[in-house]
ROBAKE-618797 format. One record per residue (C-alpha): residue number from 1; residue in one letter; x negated, y negated, z negated. Coordinates in nm, 2 decimals. Example, Ala and Ser with C-alpha at 12.3 -4.5 7.8 and 13.67 -1.06 7.14 Angstrom:
2
site resi:1&resn:a&xx:-1.23&yy:0.45&zz:-0.78
site resi:2&resn:s&xx:-1.37&yy:0.11&zz:-0.71
//
This chain:
190
site resi:1&resn:m&xx:-0.80&yy:2.05&zz:1.19
site resi:2&resn:e&xx:-0.75&yy:1.88&zz:0.86
site resi:3&resn:i&xx:-0.64&yy:1.52&zz:0.89
site resi:4&resn:c&xx:-0.64&yy:1.27&zz:0.61
site resi:5&resn:g&xx:-0.39&yy:0.99&zz:0.68
site resi:6&resn:i&xx:-0.46&yy:0.66&zz:0.51
site resi:7&resn:d&xx:-0.23&yy:0.36&zz:0.46
site resi:8&resn:e&xx:-0.19&yy:0.07&zz:0.23
site resi:9&resn:a&xx:0.08&yy:-0.13&zz:0.05
site resi:10&resn:g&xx:0.03&yy:-0.48&zz:-0.08
site resi:11&resn:r&xx:-0.20&yy:-0.65&zz:0.18
site resi:12&resn:g&xx:0.04&yy:-0.94&zz:0.22
site resi:13&resn:p&xx:0.19&yy:-1.02&zz:-0.12
site resi:14&resn:i&xx:0.06&yy:-1.31&zz:-0.33
site resi:15&resn:a&xx:0.09&yy:-1.11&zz:-0.65
site resi:16&resn:g&xx:0.00&yy:-0.77&zz:-0.77
site resi:17&resn:p&xx:-0.25&yy:-0.51&zz:-0.66
site resi:18&resn:l&xx:-0.35&yy:-0.37&zz:-0.32
site resi:19&resn:v&xx:-0.27&yy:0.01&zz:-0.32
site resi:20&resn:v&xx:-0.44&yy:0.23&zz:-0.06
site resi:21&resn:a&xx:-0.35&yy:0.60&zz:-0.03
site resi:22&resn:g&xx:-0.51&yy:0.89&zz:0.15
site resi:23&resn:c&xx:-0.32&yy:1.21&zz:0.21
site resi:24&resn:l&xx:-0.40&yy:1.55&zz:0.35
site resi:25&resn:i&xx:-0.09&yy:1.77&zz:0.38
site resi:26&resn:n&xx:-0.11&yy:2.14&zz:0.30
site resi:27&resn:e&xx:-0.12&yy:2.33&zz:0.64
site resi:28&resn:k&xx:0.14&yy:2.58&zz:0.52
site resi:29&resn:c&xx:0.39&yy:2.29&zz:0.49
site resi:30&resn:k&xx:0.34&yy:2.19&zz:0.85
site resi:31&resn:v&xx:0.37&yy:2.55&zz:0.98
site resi:32&resn:k&xx:0.70&yy:2.59&zz:0.80
site resi:33&resn:s&xx:0.82&yy:2.26&zz:0.96
site resi:34&resn:e&xx:0.99&yy:2.18&zz:0.63
site resi:35&resn:k&xx:1.28&yy:1.93&zz:0.67
site resi:36&resn:w&xx:1.10&yy:1.67&zz:0.45
site resi:37&resn:y&xx:0.79&yy:1.70&zz:0.68
site resi:38&resn:k&xx:1.00&yy:1.59&zz:0.97
site resi:39&resn:e&xx:1.12&yy:1.29&zz:0.77
site resi:40&resn:l&xx:0.77&yy:1.14&zz:0.71
site resi:41&resn:t&xx:0.74&yy:0.80&zz:0.87
site resi:42&resn:d&xx:0.66&yy:0.44&zz:0.79
site resi:43&resn:s&xx:0.77&yy:0.39&zz:0.43
site resi:44&resn:k&xx:0.94&yy:0.06&zz:0.53
site resi:45&resn:k&xx:1.18&yy:0.26&zz:0.76
site resi:46&resn:l&xx:1.31&yy:0.47&zz:0.46
site resi:47&resn:t&xx:1.55&yy:0.38&zz:0.19
site resi:48&resn:p&xx:1.40&yy:0.34&zz:-0.16
site resi:49&resn:k&xx:1.59&yy:0.66&zz:-0.27
site resi:50&resn:k&xx:1.44&yy:0.86&zz:0.03
site resi:51&resn:r&xx:1.09&yy:0.72&zz:-0.04
site resi:52&resn:e&xx:1.11&yy:0.83&zz:-0.41
site resi:53&resn:e&xx:1.23&yy:1.18&zz:-0.30
site resi:54&resn:l&xx:0.95&yy:1.22&zz:-0.04
site resi:55&resn:f&xx:0.69&yy:1.08&zz:-0.29
site resi:56&resn:e&xx:0.75&yy:1.37&zz:-0.53
site resi:57&resn:i&xx:0.73&yy:1.63&zz:-0.25
site resi:58&resn:i&xx:0.42&yy:1.48&zz:-0.10
site resi:59&resn:k&xx:0.24&yy:1.49&zz:-0.44
site resi:60&resn:e&xx:0.33&yy:1.86&zz:-0.48
site resi:61&resn:t&xx:0.22&yy:1.96&zz:-0.13
site resi:62&resn:s&xx:-0.08&yy:1.75&zz:-0.06
site resi:63&resn:v&xx:-0.43&yy:1.66&zz:-0.15
site resi:64&resn:y&xx:-0.41&yy:1.29&zz:-0.21
site resi:65&resn:h&xx:-0.59&yy:1.00&zz:-0.37
site resi:66&resn:i&xx:-0.46&yy:0.65&zz:-0.45
site resi:67&resn:v&xx:-0.69&yy:0.35&zz:-0.49
site resi:68&resn:w&xx:-0.58&yy:0.04&zz:-0.68
site resi:69&resn:i&xx:-0.75&yy:-0.29&zz:-0.63
site resi:70&resn:d&xx:-0.63&yy:-0.57&zz:-0.86
site resi:71&resn:n&xx:-0.56&yy:-0.93&zz:-0.77
site resi:72&resn:k&xx:-0.88&yy:-1.05&zz:-0.96
site resi:73&resn:t&xx:-1.10&yy:-0.84&zz:-0.74
site resi:74&resn:i&xx:-0.92&yy:-0.95&zz:-0.42
site resi:75&resn:d&xx:-0.96&yy:-1.32&zz:-0.53
site resi:76&resn:k&xx:-1.33&yy:-1.27&zz:-0.61
site resi:77&resn:k&xx:-1.44&yy:-1.04&zz:-0.33
site resi:78&resn:g&xx:-1.18&yy:-1.07&zz:-0.06
site resi:79&resn:l&xx:-0.92&yy:-0.84&zz:0.10
site resi:80&resn:s&xx:-1.17&yy:-0.69&zz:0.35
site resi:81&resn:f&xx:-1.40&yy:-0.59&zz:0.07
site resi:82&resn:a&xx:-1.11&yy:-0.43&zz:-0.12
site resi:83&resn:i&xx:-0.99&yy:-0.23&zz:0.18
site resi:84&resn:n&xx:-1.35&yy:-0.12&zz:0.27
site resi:85&resn:f&xx:-1.40&yy:-0.01&zz:-0.09
site resi:86&resn:a&xx:-1.07&yy:0.19&zz:-0.09
site resi:87&resn:l&xx:-1.15&yy:0.36&zz:0.24
site resi:88&resn:k&xx:-1.49&yy:0.47&zz:0.12
site resi:89&resn:e&xx:-1.35&yy:0.61&zz:-0.20
site resi:90&resn:i&xx:-1.08&yy:0.80&zz:-0.02
site resi:91&resn:k&xx:-1.34&yy:0.95&zz:0.21
site resi:92&resn:e&xx:-1.54&yy:1.05&zz:-0.09
site resi:93&resn:k&xx:-1.25&yy:1.21&zz:-0.28
site resi:94&resn:i&xx:-1.07&yy:1.39&zz:0.01
site resi:95&resn:k&xx:-1.27&yy:1.61&zz:0.24
site resi:96&resn:a&xx:-1.12&yy:1.63&zz:0.59
site resi:97&resn:d&xx:-1.22&yy:1.68&zz:0.95
site resi:98&resn:k&xx:-1.07&yy:1.35&zz:1.06
site resi:99&resn:y&xx:-0.97&yy:1.03&zz:0.88
site resi:100&resn:l&xx:-0.69&yy:0.82&zz:1.04
site resi:101&resn:f&xx:-0.61&yy:0.47&zz:0.91
site resi:102&resn:d&xx:-0.30&yy:0.27&zz:1.00
site resi:103&resn:g&xx:-0.39&yy:-0.05&zz:1.18
site resi:104&resn:n&xx:-0.66&yy:-0.18&zz:1.42
site resi:105&resn:s&xx:-0.96&yy:-0.21&zz:1.19
site resi:106&resn:n&xx:-1.17&yy:0.04&zz:1.00
site resi:107&resn:f&xx:-1.32&yy:-0.24&zz:0.79
site resi:108&resn:g&xx:-1.67&yy:-0.12&zz:0.88
site resi:109&resn:v&xx:-1.63&yy:0.23&zz:0.74
site resi:110&resn:k&xx:-1.78&yy:0.50&zz:0.96
site resi:111&resn:q&xx:-1.58&yy:0.80&zz:1.07
site resi:112&resn:i&xx:-1.25&yy:0.62&zz:1.01
site resi:113&resn:e&xx:-1.03&yy:0.61&zz:1.32
site resi:114&resn:t&xx:-0.75&yy:0.36&zz:1.35
site resi:115&resn:i&xx:-0.41&yy:0.39&zz:1.50
site resi:116&resn:i&xx:-0.18&yy:0.09&zz:1.54
site resi:117&resn:k&xx:0.17&yy:0.19&zz:1.40
site resi:118&resn:g&xx:0.00&yy:0.51&zz:1.28
site resi:119&resn:d&xx:0.26&yy:0.55&zz:1.01
site resi:120&resn:l&xx:0.52&yy:0.60&zz:1.28
site resi:121&resn:k&xx:0.31&yy:0.84&zz:1.49
site resi:122&resn:i&xx:0.11&yy:1.06&zz:1.25
site resi:123&resn:k&xx:0.28&yy:1.25&zz:0.96
site resi:124&resn:e&xx:-0.02&yy:1.22&zz:0.73
site resi:125&resn:i&xx:-0.03&yy:0.84&zz:0.77
site resi:126&resn:g&xx:0.34&yy:0.83&zz:0.71
site resi:127&resn:a&xx:0.29&yy:1.03&zz:0.39
site resi:128&resn:a&xx:0.01&yy:0.80&zz:0.28
site resi:129&resn:s&xx:0.24&yy:0.50&zz:0.35
site resi:130&resn:i&xx:0.50&yy:0.65&zz:0.12
site resi:131&resn:l&xx:0.25&yy:0.72&zz:-0.16
site resi:132&resn:a&xx:0.11&yy:0.37&zz:-0.14
site resi:133&resn:k&xx:0.44&yy:0.19&zz:-0.13
site resi:134&resn:v&xx:0.62&yy:0.39&zz:-0.40
site resi:135&resn:s&xx:0.31&yy:0.36&zz:-0.63
site resi:136&resn:r&xx:0.29&yy:-0.02&zz:-0.58
site resi:137&resn:d&xx:0.67&yy:-0.07&zz:-0.61
site resi:138&resn:r&xx:0.69&yy:0.13&zz:-0.93
site resi:139&resn:y&xx:0.41&yy:-0.08&zz:-1.08
site resi:140&resn:m&xx:0.57&yy:-0.41&zz:-0.98
site resi:141&resn:i&xx:0.90&yy:-0.30&zz:-1.13
site resi:142&resn:k&xx:0.73&yy:-0.19&zz:-1.45
site resi:143&resn:i&xx:0.53&yy:-0.51&zz:-1.49
site resi:144&resn:a&xx:0.84&yy:-0.73&zz:-1.42
site resi:145&resn:g&xx:0.93&yy:-0.71&zz:-1.79
site resi:146&resn:k&xx:0.60&yy:-0.88&zz:-1.88
site resi:147&resn:y&xx:0.67&yy:-1.16&zz:-1.65
site resi:148&resn:p&xx:1.05&yy:-1.22&zz:-1.67
site resi:149&resn:e&xx:1.03&yy:-1.57&zz:-1.51
site resi:150&resn:y&xx:0.92&yy:-1.40&zz:-1.18
site resi:151&resn:n&xx:1.16&yy:-1.15&zz:-1.02
site resi:152&resn:f&xx:0.88&yy:-0.90&zz:-0.94
site resi:153&resn:a&xx:1.12&yy:-0.61&zz:-0.95
site resi:154&resn:k&xx:1.31&yy:-0.77&zz:-0.66
site resi:155&resn:h&xx:1.04&yy:-0.92&zz:-0.43
site resi:156&resn:k&xx:0.74&yy:-0.71&zz:-0.55
site resi:157&resn:g&xx:0.51&yy:-1.01&zz:-0.53
site resi:158&resn:y&xx:0.57&yy:-1.07&zz:-0.15
site resi:159&resn:i&xx:0.62&yy:-1.42&zz:-0.02
site resi:160&resn:t&xx:0.99&yy:-1.50&zz:-0.04
site resi:161&resn:k&xx:1.17&yy:-1.84&zz:-0.08
site resi:162&resn:e&xx:1.27&yy:-1.72&zz:-0.43
site resi:163&resn:h&xx:0.91&yy:-1.63&zz:-0.52
site resi:164&resn:i&xx:0.78&yy:-1.97&zz:-0.39
site resi:165&resn:e&xx:1.04&yy:-2.15&zz:-0.61
site resi:166&resn:e&xx:0.93&yy:-1.94&zz:-0.91
site resi:167&resn:i&xx:0.57&yy:-2.04&zz:-0.86
site resi:168&resn:k&xx:0.66&yy:-2.41&zz:-0.82
site resi:169&resn:k&xx:0.86&yy:-2.39&zz:-1.15
site resi:170&resn:f&xx:0.63&yy:-2.17&zz:-1.36
site resi:171&resn:g&xx:0.29&yy:-2.18&zz:-1.19
site resi:172&resn:f&xx:0.08&yy:-1.88&zz:-1.12
site resi:173&resn:s&xx:0.08&yy:-1.57&zz:-1.35
site resi:174&resn:d&xx:-0.23&yy:-1.38&zz:-1.42
site resi:175&resn:i&xx:-0.14&yy:-1.12&zz:-1.15
site resi:176&resn:h&xx:-0.11&yy:-1.38&zz:-0.87
site resi:177&resn:r&xx:-0.37&yy:-1.40&zz:-0.60
site resi:178&resn:i&xx:-0.48&yy:-1.75&zz:-0.64
site resi:179&resn:s&xx:-0.72&yy:-1.73&zz:-0.34
site resi:180&resn:y&xx:-0.42&yy:-1.70&zz:-0.11
site resi:181&resn:k&xx:-0.33&yy:-2.05&zz:0.02
site resi:182&resn:l&xx:0.03&yy:-2.11&zz:0.09
site resi:183&resn:k&xx:0.15&yy:-2.42&zz:0.29
site resi:184&resn:a&xx:0.47&yy:-2.42&zz:0.09
site resi:185&resn:l&xx:0.27&yy:-2.49&zz:-0.23
site resi:186&resn:e&xx:0.04&yy:-2.75&zz:-0.08
site resi:187&resn:k&xx:0.10&yy:-3.11&zz:-0.19
site resi:188&resn:t&xx:0.17&yy:-3.35&zz:0.09
site resi:189&resn:l&xx:0.04&yy:-3.70&zz:0.13
site resi:190&resn:f&xx:0.38&yy:-3.85&zz:0.18
//
């Protein structure tokens, strides 16, 4: 049975794109039980060096598709719309017997099954997790030069104390998600 694992990176950040990846691993790679195949897991459990290494192997041994949703679309149409759109596009681009998405919602897309902590349990979802995270991290590192006042290469647009301070000092950039409301940025009455 051909399984397409799906995962995303960038749901929580307040800057940058949402990246959703779908991955169907070549059956021959599973049969051989390659060492790298055994290492597939949640991308956050791997070192950046290991993620980069696995990213290149996954690209060579899989059918995959990566969907990018920019911050403007997220602000205008919402995160649920963005994920729904990405899931449909992955289903259209990758033909599989089964589609498994990490999490607890299929965002209204038929024939998408969900698995909580799927990136730890299903190798294809772990591979998709790596594809999404490495793609997004590379983008945020690359774009950091355009926005030197924000340390995007370090925090990748996620909410950190440092990032909040940068926004307080410099305001929002054109890659920030202005629809995200942060208590740390709200003005108090006192």
